[in-house]
N, C-alpha and C positions, 0 to 999 in steps of 0.2 A: 596342539601344534600351532594352530593359527594364532593363538594368544602369545606363545613363545616367540613366534617370528615377528609379531607386531611389537613386542617388548624389545627385541633385539634391534628392530628398525629404529625405534625411538632412541634407544641407548646409542646406536651408531650416529644417528643424526646429531644428538647432543655432543658426542665427542668430535664430530666434525666441526661443529660450531665453535666449541672450546678451542679446538686446535687452531682454527683460523684466527680467533681473537687473541690467542697467545703469541701467534707469530709476529716478528718484527720486520719493518720495511725500512730501507734506507731513504732519507729524504734530505733536502737542502733548500736553502732560502737565500735570495740575494735582495739587497736594498739599494735603491738609488735615491739619495736624498738631496736636499739643497737645490731643487728645481726652481730657479728664479726667473720671473718674467717682468720685463720693464718696458713700458711704452716709450715711444719717441715724443718729441715736442714739435709743435709749429709755433714759432714765436717771430712774428713780423714787426719790425720797428721802423719808425721814420725819424729822421734828424734833419732839421729842427723839428720839434713837435708844436711849434706855434710861430705864427707870424713869418713863415718861410719866404713869402713873396709879398712885399707891401710897397705902396708908393702914395705919398701925400702931395697935394697940390699938382696933380697930374694935369698936363695939358694935351690937347691933340697932337699926336706925333710922338708923345713920350713912350717910353718902354721901360720895363724893369725885368732883370734876369737874375735868378737864383737857383742854387742846387738844393735838392731834396735827396738825401741818401737813404735808400731802403736796404735793411739788413735782415737776413734770415739768421737770427740768434738761436734757432732751435736745432734739433738733431735730425730732423727729416727734411727732404727737399720740398719746396712749396711752389705754388703758383699764386699770383695775386692779381686783383683788379683794383681800379680806382673809380669811385663815384664822387660827385661834388654836390654841394648844396650852397646857394648864395642867398644873402638877404636883399630885400628890396623895400626897406621901410619908408624910403622917400618917394616911392612910386615912380621913379625915373628909369629903373631897369638898366643901371649901369652894367651890370654883370651880363646883359644881353648885348652891350655895346662893345665891351673889351674883348680884344682877341687874345687867345690864349694858345700857346704851342708848347708842347712837352716833347723833349727828346731824350734818347739814351745815348751814351757814347760820345758826348760832346767833350772836346779836348779842353776848351776854355769856356766855362760857364759864366759868361759876362755878356753885357750888351754888344760889345765889339766881337767876341768870339762865338756867339751863338750860332750864326749862320754858316760858319766855316766847317763844321763837322757834325757828326751825329746822325741817328736815325729818328725819324718821327714816330711818336708814340700817340700823340694827339694833336689835332689842329682844329680849332673852331672858336666858339665863344666861351667865356667863363661860365656862362649859365648852364651850358650843356656839357661841361667837361667830364669826360670819363674814358676809360679804356678797359678792355676785357669785360667780364661779367662776374659779379660776386656769387652768382648762383653756383652750387656744387658741381663739379666736373669741368672738363676742359672746354673753353669757348674761345672764339677768335679774339685776339688782342690780349688774352691773359699773358702775364709776364711770369718767368720762372727764375727762382733762386735756389741754388744748391745749398744745403746746410753749411752753416758758417761763413757764407759769403754775402756781398753786398753789391749794389749798383747805385750809381748816382743818376737821378733824372734831372734834367735842366729845364726849369720852367721860365717861360718868356711871356709876359703880359704886356699888351700895347693897347693904347687908345688911338684909333685910327685918326689920321689927319683930317678926315672928312667929318668928324664928330661935331655936331651943332650945338648951339646955345642951350637946348633943352637939357644938356647934361652938366651945365655948370653947377658947382656945389652939390654934385651927386656923390653918394657913398654906397658901397656895398662891401660886404665882408663874405669871403668863401671859406667853406670847410671842405677839405679833401679828405675822404675816408678810403683807407686801403684795407681790403679784405683778403686775407691769405688762407690757403687750405693745403693740406697734404696732397702730394702728387701720387704717391704709392697707393695702389688699390683704389684709385679714384678716377675712373676713365674720363 
């Protein structure tokens, strides 16, 4: 009897397993394709790219004024800073003698119009010219540009009337470097 019961249990177990394997379940599936991700761009340009502000045969009291247009040609809003480097190959340090002012919002970026309007961005010597900070993150003095916009910075360099004979036949060349970075997700 025990044997018969054991055989019946085994057969019942097999039938139950076969019955479950033979049953059908309703199923469904959905697909979401073409998930595309595109990054934005940070593209800061300056115009002109060379010799933006120059003056030959400068005398004490002379000044030169010229615009530099900064453009955000990218798709992300950006902030930017400027640093400069000047040569001193003749050891006269003309860069330390030249006064440099940079303004935004100047209506007439010329010698005559420079003082009439605008907001100061930098005022000091050519040798120490900078605004903002190119280190990542927001710092005092950083400028902002929305995607696809531009601003004109008006540069004015002058040789003070008090400049002495030590600066005769002096030459310096300055390079202005503008560093831009994204604003979004960059505190």
